[in-house]
C-alpha positions in Angstrom: 90.4 142.2 33.7 93.8 140.8 35.0 94.3 137.3 36.0 92.8 136.6 39.4 91.3 139.6 40.0 87.7 139.4 41.3 84.9 139.5 39.3 80.9 140.0 40.4 78.2 137.4 40.2 74.3 136.9 40.0 71.5 134.8 39.9 68.4 135.1 37.9 65.9 132.9 38.4 63.4 131.3 35.0 60.7 128.6 35.6 62.6 126.0 33.4 66.9 127.0 34.8 68.5 129.1 36.5 71.1 131.2 34.8 74.0 131.8 36.5 75.6 135.6 35.5 79.2 136.6 35.5 81.2 139.3 34.0 83.3 136.7 32.3 80.9 134.2 30.9 77.2 133.4 30.9 76.3 129.6 32.1 72.1 128.2 32.0 71.8 125.7 34.7 69.0 122.9 34.8 66.7 123.5 37.2 66.5 120.4 39.9 63.9 119.1 42.3 64.5 117.0 45.0 64.1 113.9 42.9 67.1 114.7 40.3 69.1 115.2 43.5 68.3 111.7 45.0 69.3 110.3 41.5 72.3 112.0 41.7 73.7 111.2 45.1 72.7 107.7 44.5 75.4 107.7 41.3 77.7 109.6 43.3 77.7 106.8 45.4 77.8 104.2 42.9 78.0 105.3 38.9 76.8 101.4 37.9 73.6 101.4 40.0 71.0 100.3 37.9 67.9 102.3 37.2 65.5 99.7 39.0 67.9 99.8 42.1 67.8 103.9 42.0 63.7 103.4 41.8 63.6 100.7 44.7 65.7 103.2 46.8 64.2 106.1 46.1 60.3 105.3 45.3 61.0 107.3 41.7 59.5 105.1 38.9 62.2 103.4 36.6 60.5 105.3 33.6 60.8 108.6 35.7 64.6 107.9 36.8 65.8 106.6 33.3 64.5 109.9 31.7 65.7 112.4 34.3 69.2 110.5 34.0 69.0 111.1 30.5 68.2 114.9 31.0 71.4 115.2 33.6 73.5 114.2 30.9 72.1 116.1 28.2 72.3 118.8 30.1 75.6 118.0 30.9 75.6 118.0 35.2 76.4 114.2 34.9 79.2 114.9 32.9 81.2 111.1 33.1 81.0 108.1 34.9 84.4 107.6 36.2 85.7 104.6 38.5 87.7 105.4 41.7 90.7 103.4 42.0 93.1 102.6 45.0 96.6 103.5 44.1 98.3 101.7 46.7 97.1 98.6 44.6 98.1 100.2 41.4 101.8 100.9 42.9 101.5 104.5 43.2 101.1 104.5 47.3 102.7 108.2 47.1 100.0 110.5 46.7 100.7 114.3 46.9 99.3 117.8 46.4 101.8 120.1 44.2 101.1 123.6 45.0 102.9 126.1 42.4 102.9 129.4 43.2 103.3 131.4 39.6 104.4 134.8 38.4 102.2 135.3 36.2 99.6 133.8 34.0 99.5 129.8 34.4 99.2 128.4 31.2 102.5 127.4 30.8 102.6 124.9 33.5 99.1 123.6 33.1 99.7 122.9 29.3 103.1 121.2 30.7 102.2 118.9 33.2 97.7 118.5 33.1 97.8 116.0 30.8 100.9 114.0 32.3 99.9 110.1 33.9 100.9 111.0 37.3 98.9 114.1 37.7 95.2 112.8 39.0 93.5 116.3 39.1 94.8 120.0 38.2 93.1 123.3 39.1 93.9 127.0 38.8 93.0 128.5 41.6 91.8 132.3 42.9 93.5 134.8 44.9 97.4 134.5 43.8 98.3 132.8 40.9 98.7 129.0 41.7 98.1 125.7 40.1 97.4 123.1 42.2 97.8 119.3 41.1 97.0 116.4 42.8 99.7 113.3 41.8 100.2 109.6 42.4 103.9 108.3 42.5 105.2 104.9 43.3 107.7 106.3 45.3 108.8 109.4 47.3 112.1 109.4 44.8 109.7 109.4 41.9 107.7 112.5 43.7 110.8 114.4 43.8 112.0 114.2 40.1 108.5 115.1 39.6 108.8 118.2 41.8 112.1 118.9 40.1 111.1 118.8 36.5 108.5 121.9 37.5 110.8 124.1 35.6 110.0 127.5 34.3 111.0 131.0 35.0 107.4 131.8 35.6 107.5 130.2 39.0 108.0 131.7 42.4 107.7 128.7 44.5 106.8 124.8 44.4 105.3 123.4 47.7 104.6 119.3 48.4 101.9 118.0 50.7 101.7 114.4 51.0 98.5 112.9 52.0 98.5 110.7 55.0 94.8 109.5 54.7 92.4 110.1 52.3 89.0 110.3 54.1 86.0 108.8 52.6 82.9 111.5 52.5 80.5 108.9 53.1 82.5 106.8 55.8 83.7 110.2 57.8 82.4 110.4 61.4 79.5 113.2 61.5 80.7 116.5 63.0 79.4 116.4 66.9 78.9 120.2 67.5 
């Protein structure tokens, strides 16, 4: 299948697992219940929250919390625990999204730039052949140098959107519809 072409997806449900079938791959997905969802929400809020506190807040016995967290880790649903840092306090006050419109397969750019320290996130997205990177820099001049370093005959266009403010989902006002 050519890069960027649409593919069909279907779901099949079994009692102990959910299987996502796709023409390119097949992924086993652990079946979760409300207890698992509550535990995950607590850990997303604070990945260092002790099992005792999760138990207290959710009413789930502490042993069950511990066993379920281990199962979520083993299944790969919880991939890692990660600190969220304030880039401004680290001297990287300029954050931006860099969109790279590619002529063909983006692997060259991804392998060249995704592991650079200023690149916080890197995505290859569907639709046209595009790479999106979230970057953090000390200054606009540093951002300009980074964008200028994106050299490849495979690039159609590079655009940059500076992040003015990051809206924390937990603190964002509810939509009034």
